[in-house]
PDB file with one MODEL, atoms N, CA, C and O in Angstrom:
MODEL        1
ATOM      1  N   MET A   1      67.777 -79.795-201.178  1.00  0.00           N
ATOM      2  CA  MET A   1      66.194 -80.142-201.263  1.00  0.00           C
ATOM      3  C   MET A   1      65.799 -80.974-202.479  1.00  0.00           C
ATOM      4  O   MET A   1      66.113 -81.064-203.666  1.00  0.00           O
ATOM      5  N   THR A   2      64.946 -81.548-201.598  1.00  0.00           N
ATOM      6  CA  THR A   2      64.358 -82.677-202.705  1.00  0.00           C
ATOM      7  C   THR A   2      63.114 -82.380-203.428  1.00  0.00           C
ATOM      8  O   THR A   2      62.406 -81.459-203.021  1.00  0.00           O
ATOM      9  N   GLU A   3      62.785 -83.050-204.434  1.00  0.00           N
ATOM     10  CA  GLU A   3      61.475 -82.603-204.914  1.00  0.00           C
ATOM     11  C   GLU A   3      59.960 -83.267-204.131  1.00  0.00           C
ATOM     12  O   GLU A   3      59.952 -84.370-203.586  1.00  0.00           O
ATOM     13  N   ARG A   4      59.184 -82.687-204.183  1.00  0.00           N
ATOM     14  CA  ARG A   4      57.836 -83.010-203.478  1.00  0.00           C
ATOM     15  C   ARG A   4      57.213 -83.721-203.859  1.00  0.00           C
ATOM     16  O   ARG A   4      57.410 -83.722-205.074  1.00  0.00           O
ATOM     17  N   ALA A   5      56.294 -84.624-203.543  1.00  0.00           N
ATOM     18  CA  ALA A   5      55.338 -85.332-204.530  1.00  0.00           C
ATOM     19  C   ALA A   5      54.125 -84.642-205.013  1.00  0.00           C
ATOM     20  O   ALA A   5      53.317 -84.067-204.285  1.00  0.00           O
ATOM     21  N   ALA A   6      54.061 -84.742-206.278  1.00  0.00           N
ATOM     22  CA  ALA A   6      53.173 -83.806-207.260  1.00  0.00           C
ATOM     23  C   ALA A   6      51.834 -82.930-206.426  1.00  0.00           C
ATOM     24  O   ALA A   6      51.367 -81.792-206.467  1.00  0.00           O
ATOM     25  N   THR A   7      51.561 -84.201-205.680  1.00  0.00           N
ATOM     26  CA  THR A   7      50.134 -84.016-205.005  1.00  0.00           C
ATOM     27  C   THR A   7      50.538 -82.527-203.772  1.00  0.00           C
ATOM     28  O   THR A   7      49.805 -81.544-203.662  1.00  0.00           O
ATOM     29  N   ASP A   8      51.598 -82.696-203.133  1.00  0.00           N
ATOM     30  CA  ASP A   8      52.109 -81.510-201.867  1.00  0.00           C
ATOM     31  C   ASP A   8      52.414 -80.337-202.431  1.00  0.00           C
ATOM     32  O   ASP A   8      52.244 -79.282-201.819  1.00  0.00           O
ATOM     33  N   LYS A   9      53.208 -80.417-204.444  1.00  0.00           N
ATOM     34  CA  LYS A   9      53.869 -79.164-204.540  1.00  0.00           C
ATOM     35  C   LYS A   9      52.415 -77.752-204.984  1.00  0.00           C
ATOM     36  O   LYS A   9      51.197 -77.796-205.152  1.00  0.00           O
ATOM     37  N   LEU A  10      53.237 -76.915-205.006  1.00  0.00           N
ATOM     38  CA  LEU A  10      52.088 -75.479-204.523  1.00  0.00           C
ATOM     39  C   LEU A  10      51.875 -75.131-205.941  1.00  0.00           C
ATOM     40  O   LEU A  10      52.689 -75.353-206.838  1.00  0.00           O
ATOM     41  N   SER A  11      50.383 -74.406-206.123  1.00  0.00           N
ATOM     42  CA  SER A  11      49.787 -74.081-206.859  1.00  0.00           C
ATOM     43  C   SER A  11      50.422 -72.709-207.968  1.00  0.00           C
ATOM     44  O   SER A  11      50.876 -71.704-207.420  1.00  0.00           O
ATOM     45  N   HIS A  12      50.398 -72.783-209.229  1.00  0.00           N
ATOM     46  CA  HIS A  12      51.249 -71.743-209.867  1.00  0.00           C
ATOM     47  C   HIS A  12      50.179 -70.140-209.290  1.00  0.00           C
ATOM     48  O   HIS A  12      50.711 -69.053-209.517  1.00  0.00           O
ATOM     49  N   ALA A  13      49.083 -70.135-208.752  1.00  0.00           N
ATOM     50  CA  ALA A  13      48.567 -68.743-208.022  1.00  0.00           C
ATOM     51  C   ALA A  13      49.036 -68.201-207.065  1.00  0.00           C
ATOM     52  O   ALA A  13      49.212 -67.031-206.722  1.00  0.00           O
ATOM     53  N   SER A  14      49.398 -70.016-206.293  1.00  0.00           N
ATOM     54  CA  SER A  14      50.035 -69.383-204.748  1.00  0.00           C
ATOM     55  C   SER A  14      51.215 -69.041-204.867  1.00  0.00           C
ATOM     56  O   SER A  14      51.502 -68.313-203.917  1.00  0.00           O
ATOM     57  N   VAL A  15      52.381 -69.241-205.803  1.00  0.00           N
ATOM     58  CA  VAL A  15      53.146 -68.689-205.589  1.00  0.00           C
ATOM     59  C   VAL A  15      53.514 -67.525-206.887  1.00  0.00           C
ATOM     60  O   VAL A  15      54.675 -67.365-207.265  1.00  0.00           O
ATOM     61  N   GLU A  16      52.689 -66.985-207.311  1.00  0.00           N
ATOM     62  CA  GLU A  16      52.502 -65.758-208.561  1.00  0.00           C
ATOM     63  C   GLU A  16      53.333 -65.886-209.847  1.00  0.00           C
ATOM     64  O   GLU A  16      53.905 -65.006-210.490  1.00  0.00           O
ATOM     65  N   TYR A  17      53.246 -67.293-210.066  1.00  0.00           N
ATOM     66  CA  TYR A  17      54.065 -68.029-211.409  1.00  0.00           C
ATOM     67  C   TYR A  17      53.682 -67.444-212.218  1.00  0.00           C
ATOM     68  O   TYR A  17      52.499 -67.138-212.372  1.00  0.00           O
ATOM     69  N   LEU A  18      55.234 -66.950-213.414  1.00  0.00           N
ATOM     70  CA  LEU A  18      54.536 -65.802-214.812  1.00  0.00           C
ATOM     71  C   LEU A  18      55.275 -67.737-215.599  1.00  0.00           C
ATOM     72  O   LEU A  18      56.007 -68.675-215.287  1.00  0.00           O
ATOM     73  N   GLY A  19      54.644 -67.393-216.384  1.00  0.00           N
ATOM     74  CA  GLY A  19      55.115 -68.784-217.758  1.00  0.00           C
ATOM     75  C   GLY A  19      56.431 -68.064-218.152  1.00  0.00           C
ATOM     76  O   GLY A  19      57.504 -68.657-218.263  1.00  0.00           O
ATOM     77  N   VAL A  20      56.215 -66.399-218.404  1.00  0.00           N
ATOM     78  CA  VAL A  20      58.056 -65.649-218.763  1.00  0.00           C
ATOM     79  C   VAL A  20      58.106 -64.588-217.782  1.00  0.00           C
ATOM     80  O   VAL A  20      57.229 -63.841-217.349  1.00  0.00           O
ATOM     81  N   SER A  21      59.141 -64.681-217.575  1.00  0.00           N
ATOM     82  CA  SER A  21      59.842 -63.563-216.041  1.00  0.00           C
ATOM     83  C   SER A  21      59.957 -62.544-216.760  1.00  0.00           C
ATOM     84  O   SER A  21      60.452 -62.501-217.886  1.00  0.00           O
ATOM     85  N   ALA A  22      59.426 -61.525-216.038  1.00  0.00           N
ATOM     86  CA  ALA A  22      59.279 -60.288-215.982  1.00  0.00           C
ATOM     87  C   ALA A  22      60.299 -59.505-215.140  1.00  0.00           C
ATOM     88  O   ALA A  22      60.138 -58.288-215.053  1.00  0.00           O
ATOM     89  N   HIS A  23      61.497 -60.180-214.415  1.00  0.00           N
ATOM     90  CA  HIS A  23      62.577 -60.061-214.048  1.00  0.00           C
ATOM     91  C   HIS A  23      63.640 -60.244-214.965  1.00  0.00           C
ATOM     92  O   HIS A  23      63.596 -61.142-215.806  1.00  0.00           O
ATOM     93  N   PRO A  24      64.233 -59.756-214.903  1.00  0.00           N
ATOM     94  CA  PRO A  24      65.607 -59.709-215.926  1.00  0.00           C
ATOM     95  C   PRO A  24      66.503 -60.660-215.045  1.00  0.00           C
ATOM     96  O   PRO A  24      66.683 -60.604-213.829  1.00  0.00           O
ATOM     97  N   GLY A  25      66.898 -61.337-215.745  1.00  0.00           N
ATOM     98  CA  GLY A  25      68.138 -62.525-215.809  1.00  0.00           C
ATOM     99  C   GLY A  25      67.792 -62.979-214.280  1.00  0.00           C
ATOM    100  O   GLY A  25      68.668 -62.964-213.416  1.00  0.00           O
ATOM    101  N   ARG A  26      66.129 -63.482-213.943  1.00  0.00           N
ATOM    102  CA  ARG A  26      65.786 -64.318-213.028  1.00  0.00           C
ATOM    103  C   ARG A  26      64.842 -65.007-213.979  1.00  0.00           C
ATOM    104  O   ARG A  26      63.945 -64.452-214.613  1.00  0.00           O
ATOM    105  N   HIS A  27      65.164 -66.316-214.001  1.00  0.00           N
ATOM    106  CA  HIS A  27      63.982 -67.231-214.254  1.00  0.00           C
ATOM    107  C   HIS A  27      64.493 -68.256-213.523  1.00  0.00           C
ATOM    108  O   HIS A  27      65.452 -68.347-212.756  1.00  0.00           O
ATOM    109  N   CYS A  28      63.075 -69.539-214.186  1.00  0.00           N
ATOM    110  CA  CYS A  28      63.271 -71.046-213.551  1.00  0.00           C
ATOM    111  C   CYS A  28      64.714 -71.286-214.402  1.00  0.00           C
ATOM    112  O   CYS A  28      65.491 -71.482-213.468  1.00  0.00           O
ATOM    113  N   SER A  29      65.322 -71.360-215.339  1.00  0.00           N
ATOM    114  CA  SER A  29      66.432 -72.239-215.542  1.00  0.00           C
ATOM    115  C   SER A  29      67.353 -71.550-214.734  1.00  0.00           C
ATOM    116  O   SER A  29      68.431 -71.839-215.254  1.00  0.00           O
ATOM    117  N   VAL A  30      67.587 -70.799-213.758  1.00  0.00           N
ATOM    118  CA  VAL A  30      68.871 -70.844-213.416  1.00  0.00           C
ATOM    119  C   VAL A  30      68.490 -69.971-211.715  1.00  0.00           C
ATOM    120  O   VAL A  30      68.939 -69.038-211.050  1.00  0.00           O
ATOM    121  N   CYS A  31      67.376 -71.015-211.633  1.00  0.00           N
ATOM    122  CA  CYS A  31      67.062 -71.161-209.904  1.00  0.00           C
ATOM    123  C   CYS A  31      67.465 -72.126-209.369  1.00  0.00           C
ATOM    124  O   CYS A  31      67.923 -72.903-210.206  1.00  0.00           O
ATOM    125  N   GLU A  32      67.573 -72.694-207.817  1.00  0.00           N
ATOM    126  CA  GLU A  32      67.942 -73.689-207.529  1.00  0.00           C
ATOM    127  C   GLU A  32      66.779 -74.534-207.323  1.00  0.00           C
ATOM    128  O   GLU A  32      67.094 -75.533-206.676  1.00  0.00           O
ATOM    129  N   HIS A  33      65.567 -74.499-207.631  1.00  0.00           N
ATOM    130  CA  HIS A  33      64.443 -75.119-207.058  1.00  0.00           C
ATOM    131  C   HIS A  33      64.259 -76.162-208.771  1.00  0.00           C
ATOM    132  O   HIS A  33      63.494 -77.113-208.934  1.00  0.00           O
ATOM    133  N   PHE A  34      65.224 -75.570-209.814  1.00  0.00           N
ATOM    134  CA  PHE A  34      64.370 -75.845-211.187  1.00  0.00           C
ATOM    135  C   PHE A  34      65.259 -77.569-211.220  1.00  0.00           C
ATOM    136  O   PHE A  34      66.381 -77.706-210.733  1.00  0.00           O
ATOM    137  N   ILE A  35      64.534 -78.651-211.839  1.00  0.00           N
ATOM    138  CA  ILE A  35      64.911 -79.584-212.550  1.00  0.00           C
ATOM    139  C   ILE A  35      64.771 -79.690-213.738  1.00  0.00           C
ATOM    140  O   ILE A  35      63.749 -79.834-214.408  1.00  0.00           O
ATOM    141  N   LYS A  36      66.266 -79.589-214.140  1.00  0.00           N
ATOM    142  CA  LYS A  36      66.266 -79.775-215.862  1.00  0.00           C
ATOM    143  C   LYS A  36      66.404 -80.880-216.324  1.00  0.00           C
ATOM    144  O   LYS A  36      67.361 -81.650-216.233  1.00  0.00           O
ATOM    145  N   ASP A  37      65.008 -81.034-217.066  1.00  0.00           N
ATOM    146  CA  ASP A  37      64.638 -82.705-217.503  1.00  0.00           C
ATOM    147  C   ASP A  37      63.419 -82.261-218.404  1.00  0.00           C
ATOM    148  O   ASP A  37      62.876 -81.156-218.379  1.00  0.00           O
ATOM    149  N   GLU A  38      63.120 -83.253-219.140  1.00  0.00           N
ATOM    150  CA  GLU A  38      62.363 -83.466-220.397  1.00  0.00           C
ATOM    151  C   GLU A  38      60.920 -84.236-219.886  1.00  0.00           C
ATOM    152  O   GLU A  38      60.935 -85.463-219.797  1.00  0.00           O
ATOM    153  N   PRO A  39      59.547 -83.398-219.518  1.00  0.00           N
ATOM    154  CA  PRO A  39      59.686 -81.882-219.571  1.00  0.00           C
ATOM    155  C   PRO A  39      60.427 -81.109-218.175  1.00  0.00           C
ATOM    156  O   PRO A  39      60.706 -81.894-217.268  1.00  0.00           O
ATOM    157  N   PRO A  40      60.671 -80.050-218.003  1.00  0.00           N
ATOM    158  CA  PRO A  40      61.424 -79.279-216.924  1.00  0.00           C
ATOM    159  C   PRO A  40      60.407 -79.249-216.127  1.00  0.00           C
ATOM    160  O   PRO A  40      59.272 -79.295-216.601  1.00  0.00           O
ATOM    161  N   ARG A  41      60.678 -79.144-214.385  1.00  0.00           N
ATOM    162  CA  ARG A  41      60.205 -79.083-213.347  1.00  0.00           C
ATOM    163  C   ARG A  41      60.369 -78.489-212.273  1.00  0.00           C
ATOM    164  O   ARG A  41      61.390 -77.816-212.418  1.00  0.00           O
ATOM    165  N   CYS A  42      60.061 -78.378-211.520  1.00  0.00           N
ATOM    166  CA  CYS A  42      60.194 -78.028-210.390  1.00  0.00           C
ATOM    167  C   CYS A  42      60.291 -78.804-209.007  1.00  0.00           C
ATOM    168  O   CYS A  42      59.426 -79.679-209.042  1.00  0.00           O
ATOM    169  N   GLU A  43      61.063 -78.854-207.666  1.00  0.00           N
ATOM    170  CA  GLU A  43      61.080 -78.794-207.220  1.00  0.00           C
ATOM    171  C   GLU A  43      59.813 -78.820-205.924  1.00  0.00           C
ATOM    172  O   GLU A  43      59.515 -79.659-205.074  1.00  0.00           O
ATOM    173  N   SER A  44      59.369 -77.685-206.218  1.00  0.00           N
ATOM    174  CA  SER A  44      57.884 -77.506-205.134  1.00  0.00           C
ATOM    175  C   SER A  44      57.028 -76.886-205.969  1.00  0.00           C
ATOM    176  O   SER A  44      56.037 -76.357-205.465  1.00  0.00           O
ATOM    177  N   VAL A  45      57.197 -76.830-207.186  1.00  0.00           N
ATOM    178  CA  VAL A  45      55.727 -76.130-207.856  1.00  0.00           C
ATOM    179  C   VAL A  45      55.380 -76.716-208.724  1.00  0.00           C
ATOM    180  O   VAL A  45      56.185 -77.198-209.520  1.00  0.00           O
ATOM    181  N   GLN A  46      53.789 -76.892-208.869  1.00  0.00           N
ATOM    182  CA  GLN A  46      53.143 -77.936-210.179  1.00  0.00           C
ATOM    183  C   GLN A  46      53.796 -77.820-211.290  1.00  0.00           C
ATOM    184  O   GLN A  46      54.140 -76.721-211.723  1.00  0.00           O
ATOM    185  N   SER A  47      53.970 -78.596-211.704  1.00  0.00           N
ATOM    186  CA  SER A  47      54.051 -78.589-213.379  1.00  0.00           C
ATOM    187  C   SER A  47      52.744 -78.031-213.928  1.00  0.00           C
ATOM    188  O   SER A  47      51.747 -77.905-213.217  1.00  0.00           O
ATOM    189  N   PRO A  48      52.787 -77.651-215.413  1.00  0.00           N
ATOM    190  CA  PRO A  48      54.042 -77.528-216.175  1.00  0.00           C
ATOM    191  C   PRO A  48      54.912 -75.758-215.551  1.00  0.00           C
ATOM    192  O   PRO A  48      54.577 -74.694-215.032  1.00  0.00           O
ATOM    193  N   ILE A  49      56.307 -76.546-216.128  1.00  0.00           N
ATOM    194  CA  ILE A  49      56.889 -74.896-215.915  1.00  0.00           C
ATOM    195  C   ILE A  49      57.872 -74.326-216.807  1.00  0.00           C
ATOM    196  O   ILE A  49      58.604 -75.285-216.562  1.00  0.00           O
ATOM    197  N   ALA A  50      58.349 -73.853-217.369  1.00  0.00           N
ATOM    198  CA  ALA A  50      59.020 -73.099-218.154  1.00  0.00           C
ATOM    199  C   ALA A  50      60.047 -72.806-217.923  1.00  0.00           C
ATOM    200  O   ALA A  50      60.263 -72.205-216.871  1.00  0.00           O
ATOM    201  N   ALA A  51      61.044 -73.096-218.767  1.00  0.00           N
ATOM    202  CA  ALA A  51      62.760 -72.405-218.345  1.00  0.00           C
ATOM    203  C   ALA A  51      62.304 -71.027-218.229  1.00  0.00           C
ATOM    204  O   ALA A  51      62.520 -70.332-217.236  1.00  0.00           O
ATOM    205  N   LYS A  52      61.812 -70.733-219.029  1.00  0.00           N
ATOM    206  CA  LYS A  52      62.447 -68.456-218.486  1.00  0.00           C
ATOM    207  C   LYS A  52      61.291 -68.233-218.150  1.00  0.00           C
ATOM    208  O   LYS A  52      60.744 -67.314-218.760  1.00  0.00           O
ATOM    209  N   GLY A  53      60.234 -69.174-216.757  1.00  0.00           N
ATOM    210  CA  GLY A  53      59.072 -68.774-216.132  1.00  0.00           C
ATOM    211  C   GLY A  53      59.576 -68.062-214.950  1.00  0.00           C
ATOM    212  O   GLY A  53      60.771 -67.802-215.088  1.00  0.00           O
ATOM    213  N   TRP A  54      59.040 -67.621-213.740  1.00  0.00           N
ATOM    214  CA  TRP A  54      59.168 -66.881-213.022  1.00  0.00           C
ATOM    215  C   TRP A  54      58.072 -67.201-211.818  1.00  0.00           C
ATOM    216  O   TRP A  54      56.873 -67.330-212.065  1.00  0.00           O
ATOM    217  N   CYS A  55      58.754 -67.340-210.192  1.00  0.00           N
ATOM    218  CA  CYS A  55      57.821 -67.760-209.151  1.00  0.00           C
ATOM    219  C   CYS A  55      58.589 -66.735-208.088  1.00  0.00           C
ATOM    220  O   CYS A  55      59.714 -66.254-208.222  1.00  0.00           O
ATOM    221  N   ASP A  56      57.636 -66.538-206.973  1.00  0.00           N
ATOM    222  CA  ASP A  56      58.252 -65.571-206.071  1.00  0.00           C
ATOM    223  C   ASP A  56      58.627 -66.596-205.181  1.00  0.00           C
ATOM    224  O   ASP A  56      58.036 -66.377-204.123  1.00  0.00           O
ATOM    225  N   ARG A  57      59.400 -67.722-205.083  1.00  0.00           N
ATOM    226  CA  ARG A  57      60.246 -68.541-204.545  1.00  0.00           C
ATOM    227  C   ARG A  57      61.429 -68.905-205.339  1.00  0.00           C
ATOM    228  O   ARG A  57      62.276 -69.731-204.999  1.00  0.00           O
ATOM    229  N   PHE A  58      61.410 -68.073-206.656  1.00  0.00           N
ATOM    230  CA  PHE A  58      63.157 -67.776-207.015  1.00  0.00           C
ATOM    231  C   PHE A  58      64.262 -67.708-206.478  1.00  0.00           C
ATOM    232  O   PHE A  58      64.380 -66.741-205.725  1.00  0.00           O
ATOM    233  N   GLU A  59      65.352 -68.530-206.594  1.00  0.00           N
ATOM    234  CA  GLU A  59      66.316 -68.775-205.551  1.00  0.00           C
ATOM    235  C   GLU A  59      67.676 -68.600-206.448  1.00  0.00           C
ATOM    236  O   GLU A  59      67.836 -69.786-206.737  1.00  0.00           O
ATOM    237  N   PHE A  60      68.553 -68.047-206.961  1.00  0.00           N
ATOM    238  CA  PHE A  60      69.622 -67.958-207.551  1.00  0.00           C
ATOM    239  C   PHE A  60      70.410 -69.463-207.247  1.00  0.00           C
ATOM    240  O   PHE A  60      70.490 -69.756-206.054  1.00  0.00           O
ATOM    241  N   ALA A  61      71.048 -70.519-208.319  1.00  0.00           N
ATOM    242  CA  ALA A  61      70.828 -71.935-208.406  1.00  0.00           C
ATOM    243  C   ALA A  61      72.651 -71.698-207.514  1.00  0.00           C
ATOM    244  O   ALA A  61      72.879 -72.465-206.579  1.00  0.00           O
ATOM    245  N   ASN A  62      73.342 -71.049-207.755  1.00  0.00           N
ATOM    246  CA  ASN A  62      74.654 -70.214-207.023  1.00  0.00           C
ATOM    247  C   ASN A  62      75.031 -68.892-207.109  1.00  0.00           C
ATOM    248  O   ASN A  62      74.778 -68.031-207.951  1.00  0.00           O
ATOM    249  N   ALA A  63      76.043 -68.871-205.530  1.00  0.00           N
ATOM    250  CA  ALA A  63      76.866 -67.434-206.015  1.00  0.00           C
ATOM    251  C   ALA A  63      76.779 -66.733-206.809  1.00  0.00           C
ATOM    252  O   ALA A  63      75.975 -65.805-206.893  1.00  0.00           O
ATOM    253  N   ALA A  64      77.770 -67.111-207.705  1.00  0.00           N
ATOM    254  CA  ALA A  64      77.981 -66.441-208.712  1.00  0.00           C
ATOM    255  C   ALA A  64      77.249 -65.489-209.398  1.00  0.00           C
ATOM    256  O   ALA A  64      77.457 -64.349-209.814  1.00  0.00           O
ATOM    257  N   GLN A  65      75.782 -66.750-209.400  1.00  0.00           N
ATOM    258  CA  GLN A  65      74.642 -65.604-210.373  1.00  0.00           C
ATOM    259  C   GLN A  65      74.099 -65.149-209.414  1.00  0.00           C
ATOM    260  O   GLN A  65      72.950 -65.404-209.773  1.00  0.00           O
ATOM    261  N   ARG A  66      74.005 -64.772-208.662  1.00  0.00           N
ATOM    262  CA  ARG A  66      73.357 -63.717-207.378  1.00  0.00           C
ATOM    263  C   ARG A  66      74.327 -62.836-207.571  1.00  0.00           C
ATOM    264  O   ARG A  66      73.877 -62.211-208.532  1.00  0.00           O
ATOM    265  N   SER A  67      75.608 -62.236-207.251  1.00  0.00           N
ATOM    266  CA  SER A  67      76.441 -61.419-207.056  1.00  0.00           C
ATOM    267  C   SER A  67      76.833 -60.758-208.457  1.00  0.00           C
ATOM    268  O   SER A  67      77.410 -59.674-208.365  1.00  0.00           O
ATOM    269  N   GLY A  68      76.582 -61.296-209.843  1.00  0.00           N
ATOM    270  CA  GLY A  68      76.098 -60.723-211.050  1.00  0.00           C
ATOM    271  C   GLY A  68      75.260 -60.209-211.230  1.00  0.00           C
ATOM    272  O   GLY A  68      75.240 -59.660-212.331  1.00  0.00           O
ATOM    273  N   MET A  69      74.103 -60.029-210.392  1.00  0.00           N
ATOM    274  CA  MET A  69      72.530 -59.385-210.373  1.00  0.00           C
ATOM    275  C   MET A  69      73.135 -57.946-209.396  1.00  0.00           C
ATOM    276  O   MET A  69      72.378 -56.978-209.321  1.00  0.00           O
ATOM    277  N   ARG A  70      74.565 -57.885-208.652  1.00  0.00           N
ATOM    278  CA  ARG A  70      73.991 -56.699-208.035  1.00  0.00           C
ATOM    279  C   ARG A  70      74.913 -55.752-208.787  1.00  0.00           C
ATOM    280  O   ARG A  70      75.868 -55.948-209.539  1.00  0.00           O
ATOM    281  N   GLY A  71      74.347 -54.732-208.361  1.00  0.00           N
ATOM    282  CA  GLY A  71      74.601 -53.389-209.157  1.00  0.00           C
ATOM    283  C   GLY A  71      74.574 -52.053-208.394  1.00  0.00           C
ATOM    284  O   GLY A  71      74.769 -50.996-208.994  1.00  0.00           O
TER     285      GLY A  71
ENDMDL
END
């Protein structure tokens, strides 16, 4: 996936963005859409984005993380 233009990104409200995740082990820094940069940002959600944040577009960046959450 490629990063959208800032004007095409989704608002925090539309994706239920939280600055601090309420979902253990699920936060922006392990999401496939997270761009580790300074400042950090997201491919599809408007900045600012916190590494420990979360939104309803969250998807693990790799299968190992996903399988580690099964229980």
